[in-house]
KEMAR-603823 format. One record per residue (C-alpha): residue number from 0; y, x, z. Coordinates in steps of 0.1 Angstrom, whole numbers. Each point is the difference from the previous one (the first is absolute). Layout:
N
<NUM, <Y, X, Z>> ...
END
This chain:
253
<0, <-274, 32, -104>> <1, <2, 21, 32>> <2, <-10, -16, 33>> <3, <20, 26, 19>> <4, <31, -9, -21>> <5, <-5, -36, 9>> <6, <-3, 8, 37>> <7, <32, 21, -2>> <8, <17, -30, -17>> <9, <-11, -22, 28>> <10, <12, 23, 27>> <11, <34, 9, -16>> <12, <6, -36, -11>> <13, <-3, -12, 36>> <14, <19, 29, 16>> <15, <28, 1, -26>> <16, <7, -38, 2>> <17, <-2, 2, 38>> <18, <26, 27, 1>> <19, <20, -9, -31>> <20, <-4, 34, -16>> <21, <-14, -8, -34>> <22, <-32, 20, 4>> <23, <2, 30, -23>> <24, <11, 24, 27>> <25, <-32, -7, 18>> <26, <-21, -3, -31>> <27, <9, 35, -13>> <28, <-16, 20, 29>> <29, <-30, -23, 1>> <30, <-6, 3, -38>> <31, <4, 38, 2>> <32, <-23, 3, 30>> <33, <-28, -25, -9>> <34, <1, -3, -38>> <35, <11, 36, -8>> <36, <24, -9, -27>> <37, <25, 27, -11>> <38, <32, 1, 20>> <39, <22, -17, -26>> <40, <-26, -27, -7>> <41, <-3, -6, 37>> <42, <38, -5, 1>> <43, <4, -22, -31>> <44, <-32, -22, 1>> <45, <9, -22, 29>> <46, <37, -6, -9>> <47, <-5, -29, -24>> <48, <-20, -18, 28>> <49, <31, 1, 22>> <50, <14, -28, -21>> <51, <-31, -21, 6>> <52, <-1, 7, 37>> <53, <37, -7, 6>> <54, <-2, -33, -20>> <55, <-30, -13, 19>> <56, <15, 9, 33>> <57, <33, -16, -9>> <58, <-19, -32, -7>> <59, <-11, 0, 36>> <60, <36, 5, 12>> <61, <16, -25, -23>> <62, <8, -27, 26>> <63, <13, 22, 28>> <64, <34, 10, -15>> <65, <-2, 36, 13>> <66, <13, 16, -32>> <67, <36, 15, 1>> <68, <9, -6, -37>> <69, <33, 20, 3>> <70, <-21, 31, 9>> <71, <-24, -8, -28>> <72, <26, -1, -27>> <73, <18, 32, 9>> <74, <-32, 19, 9>> <75, <-16, -8, -34>> <76, <32, 9, -19>> <77, <0, 35, 15>> <78, <-38, 6, 4>> <79, <-10, -7, -36>> <80, <20, 29, -16>> <81, <-11, 23, 29>> <82, <-37, -11, -6>> <83, <3, 8, -38>> <84, <14, 35, 6>> <85, <-26, 8, 27>> <86, <-29, -13, -21>> <87, <11, 21, -30>> <88, <1, 31, 22>> <89, <-36, -2, 11>> <90, <-12, 17, -32>> <91, <19, 32, 11>> <92, <-11, 1, 36>> <93, <-33, 14, 14>> <94, <-26, -27, 8>> <95, <-10, 17, 32>> <96, <36, 2, 11>> <97, <4, -38, -5>> <98, <-32, -6, 20>> <99, <14, 20, 29>> <100, <34, -17, -3>> <101, <-17, -34, 1>> <102, <-18, 10, 32>> <103, <32, 14, 16>> <104, <19, -32, -7>> <105, <-28, -22, 14>> <106, <0, 21, 32>> <107, <37, -1, 5>> <108, <3, -38, -6>> <109, <-29, -6, 24>> <110, <14, 21, 28>> <111, <34, -16, -4>> <112, <-15, -34, 6>> <113, <-20, 11, 30>> <114, <31, 16, 16>> <115, <21, -31, -6>> <116, <-26, -23, 14>> <117, <-3, 20, 32>> <118, <37, 8, 6>> <119, <18, -31, -14>> <120, <-11, -33, 14>> <121, <22, -20, -23>> <122, <-12, 17, -32>> <123, <-21, -30, -10>> <124, <24, -26, 12>> <125, <36, -9, -9>> <126, <21, 17, -28>> <127, <14, 32, 15>> <128, <27, 6, -26>> <129, <27, -19, -18>> <130, <-4, -8, -37>> <131, <-2, 33, -19>> <132, <27, 9, -26>> <133, <-11, 1, -36>> <134, <5, 37, -5>> <135, <-25, 7, 29>> <136, <-26, -23, -16>> <137, <4, 17, -34>> <138, <-1, 35, 14>> <139, <-32, -6, 21>> <140, <-17, -19, -28>> <141, <6, 26, -28>> <142, <-15, 27, 22>> <143, <-30, -22, 8>> <144, <-4, -9, -37>> <145, <0, 37, -10>> <146, <-26, 10, 26>> <147, <-21, -31, -8>> <148, <0, 9, -37>> <149, <-9, 36, 8>> <150, <-29, -11, 23>> <151, <-10, -29, -22>> <152, <4, -28, 26>> <153, <19, -32, 0>> <154, <23, 12, 28>> <155, <-11, -23, 28>> <156, <-10, 28, 23>> <157, <36, 11, -2>> <158, <17, -34, -2>> <159, <-16, -15, 30>> <160, <12, 26, 25>> <161, <34, 3, -18>> <162, <6, -37, 2>> <163, <-7, 1, 37>> <164, <17, 33, 10>> <165, <30, 0, -23>> <166, <6, -37, -6>> <167, <-11, -16, 32>> <168, <-26, -24, -13>> <169, <-28, -13, 22>> <170, <-34, 15, -9>> <171, <-13, -32, -17>> <172, <32, -5, -19>> <173, <-2, 37, -11>> <174, <-36, -6, -12>> <175, <8, -31, -20>> <176, <32, 14, -15>> <177, <-19, 32, -9>> <178, <-27, -19, -18>> <179, <26, -16, -24>> <180, <16, 34, -7>> <181, <-33, 17, -5>> <182, <-12, -26, -25>> <183, <29, 8, -22>> <184, <5, 37, 5>> <185, <-37, 8, -6>> <186, <1, -13, -36>> <187, <20, 28, -17>> <188, <-19, 27, 19>> <189, <-33, -16, -10>> <190, <10, 0, -37>> <191, <10, 37, 1>> <192, <-31, 12, 18>> <193, <-22, -20, -24>> <194, <18, 16, -29>> <195, <-5, 35, 16>> <196, <-37, -7, 2>> <197, <-1, -1, 38>> <198, <-17, -34, 3>> <199, <-38, -2, 1>> <200, <-6, -35, -13>> <201, <-37, -5, 11>> <202, <9, 11, 36>> <203, <31, -22, 0>> <204, <-20, -30, -12>> <205, <-26, 5, 27>> <206, <26, 3, 27>> <207, <16, -32, -12>> <208, <-31, -20, 9>> <209, <4, 9, 36>> <210, <38, -2, 1>> <211, <3, -37, -9>> <212, <-17, -18, 29>> <213, <8, 26, 27>> <214, <38, 2, -8>> <215, <4, -36, 8>> <216, <-20, 3, 32>> <217, <20, 30, 11>> <218, <33, -19, -5>> <219, <-12, -30, 19>> <220, <-12, 21, 29>> <221, <34, 18, 1>> <222, <18, -33, 3>> <223, <-21, -9, 30>> <224, <2, 34, 18>> <225, <25, 12, 26>> <226, <27, 22, -15>> <227, <-5, 29, 24>> <228, <-37, 0, -6>> <229, <7, 4, -37>> <230, <24, 28, 6>> <231, <-23, 21, 23>> <232, <-31, -6, -22>> <233, <20, 10, -31>> <234, <11, 32, 16>> <235, <-34, 10, 14>> <236, <-19, -7, -33>> <237, <25, 18, -22>> <238, <4, 31, 21>> <239, <-37, 5, 7>> <240, <-11, -4, -36>> <241, <28, 23, -11>> <242, <-12, 29, 21>> <243, <-35, -4, -14>> <244, <12, -2, -36>> <245, <23, 30, 4>> <246, <-27, 22, 14>> <247, <-25, -12, -27>> <248, <24, 8, -28>> <249, <9, 34, 14>> <250, <-37, 9, -2>> <251, <-2, -11, -37>> <252, <2, 30, -23>> 
END
């Protein structure tokens, strides 16, 4: 049992539930940086824990009625096949390339949230757009599913900003809705990455010890926090760590 893996589980369990992003997108660079696992194991090991994190966080949200179930149904129906295709392709793609791509995605998402928090005062408030058509939900979701499978994450890091930017959800609605989608979408990806030998069972088990209590705490704190605070903090944390991780992986031979 690794103490560092437990601490990573604590940190990412809290942060992922607070932001509704499932956790594996943050776990991957932390595992690679502090535990030194090979790139593909760093990608695949945290993905099964996404199911656990999302389920625990949803328990905290259960009485608030923030989930948009129309978005959930159509997002899952398109994201699952995309996830399967992306996950299967990881065996043909360079591990270092996937690490750099993960860092780039984290940075772009973080910057996007910072800009919107600064320039758009209503970003955290009322719905900005009418009910999206089904074709738009399917198109966005299949793309998210594909990249989530390729990067071995549940998709929350993509779904949260997509639900806000494209579909007009409030930030807390986007987080709650994303958690439902992630809990389902992560399952086929977890199975495929396990079958490909990308999941380190001892590390995953150690991380799970930290995830369980901190995921619930993160979700409860999110419920009590101001929406604009969540948005700005999300952007700063994601973009800052992404720069560090990108540079770190560039220096790895």
